[in-house]
Residue, then its C-alpha position, 0 to 999 in steps of 0.5 A: m500500500t502506497e503512502k497515499e493509499k494509507l490516508k484516511a478521509g471522511t465526514v464526521v457529524l457532531i450530534g448532541r442535545p443543546s448546550v453539551g459543548k459541540s461548538t467548543l469541541l469543534n473550535n478546539l479540535l481545529g484550533q480556530k474559532i469557526s462556530i459561535i459559543s454561548s451558554k444558551p441552547q440553540t446557538t448553532r442554527f446551520p451546519i458548520q463545516g471545518v477541516y482537520n488535516d494531518q499526516q493520517g488524512q483529513i476529517v471534515f467536521i459538521d457541527t449540527p444544531g442541538i436537537f430539541e425534544k419539544v419543537e416550538g415555533r418555526v425556528s426550532a422545527k427547521i433546526n431539527s430538520i437540518a440536524s437530521r439530514q446531516i446525520n444521514n450523510a456522514d461517515l461517522i457520528l460523534y455523539l456528545v453528552d454532558r456528564t454533569r446533566p442526567p440524560g432526559s427526553e432529548e437524549n432519548k430522542i437522539l438515542g432513537i435516531i442513532r440506533k436507526i443509522n448504520k454508521a460508525k459512532i463514537l460516544v464523547i463524554n464531555k466535561i471530565d474536568q468537572l467532578s460534581p455533579v456527574y452522571d456517567s453511570l446513566f449513559l450506559a445505554q449510549e455506550e452500548e450503541c457506540d463503537r468507542v467511548i472517549k471521555v474529554s474536556a472540550l473546554k480544557k482540551t483534555n483527551l482531544n488527541r485521543l479523540i482524533e486518533a479514534i476518529f481516524d481509526l474508524l474513517p475509511f481509507g481515501q484521498p482528501l475531500i478538500d484540497p488542503d492547499q486551498l484552505s486558508t482557514p478551517a471554515l468551509n461553508i461560511n462566507s465572510k458575511m455569514f461568519i460576521a453575522e454569527i459573531i454579531r449573533e454570538k454577542a447578542f446571545w451573551l448580552t440579552k436575557q430569557e427568550v430574546p436570543y431565540t427571537l433574533g437573527v442577523k443579516v450582513e448587508e455590506v462588507s467593503q474596504r475603504k481608505k487604508g484597507n479599513f473595513y465597513i460592515k453594515a448589519i441588521i439584527y432582526t427580531l420577531a416583535d417590537r418588545y424584543k427590539k426594545m430589549i436588544i437596543g436597551k436603555k438609551g441604546r446601551t445594549i446594542k452599543k455593547i453588542g456592536s463594540l464586542a463584535r467590532k473588537e473581535l472582527e478587528t482581531i481577526t482581520n488585523k484592520p480597523v472595523f466600522l460596524d454599522l449595526m441596526v435592529e429591525t422587527n420582521k416576524h418573517w425573518p426565520e423564513i428569510l435567514l434559516 
């Protein structure tokens, strides 16, 4: 067998209920931020692709939205549909669970889904850095359905090298799906406007409370370079009702200013250029059909 024939390559889908750490795991496996992180569930709204390359081969990761047991509203229904489609097209499934939360109805729904799929599966038990409370013994049913079990801390990056080795071990032999020479960033399916929109949405998630984050979406209208290479970005935060719009703007505009400031600082770090962020908030009850 030649060196090229020894290479492994395939697509790997991350699945798990909301807020188990899928985006944190993906970001730290790739060593670069490509998926937004928030303590609130339903942060990831579309599949994020990222590529890991080393001497063993290539892994194309897809981070799916967290699957909800109770689907309420157009946003959640569409998210569940997106996640289910991605699972069926993968070479391998990474099933991520949070050992600090006992399995519930959402976990049972995911277990029912993966039982029907004849694909290699790795159960990834997250948050081994936390000692209490832990519910490892309650995930025995999940362990029985999977080919491997790897315990990690996505946040602390513990055992991520073991996870990569297990993934390559289960992937098929094959040539890279994406030409490594063409990759300037691990992000594949995020154009610049979409990536910027996700950064803005992440800051809005951090700074708004209760139901507000689940009512908003972001659309980047313009990205252009002006004098001395500085970036001008125009973006709109859409929300479903005027009451949410007021919350996003905040008293005397403080919340929207803070969202814009945090997003601008991160974009300046990424681009290494000054950024002018023109950020507005609009009410549009049809935005889920437009953006999702």
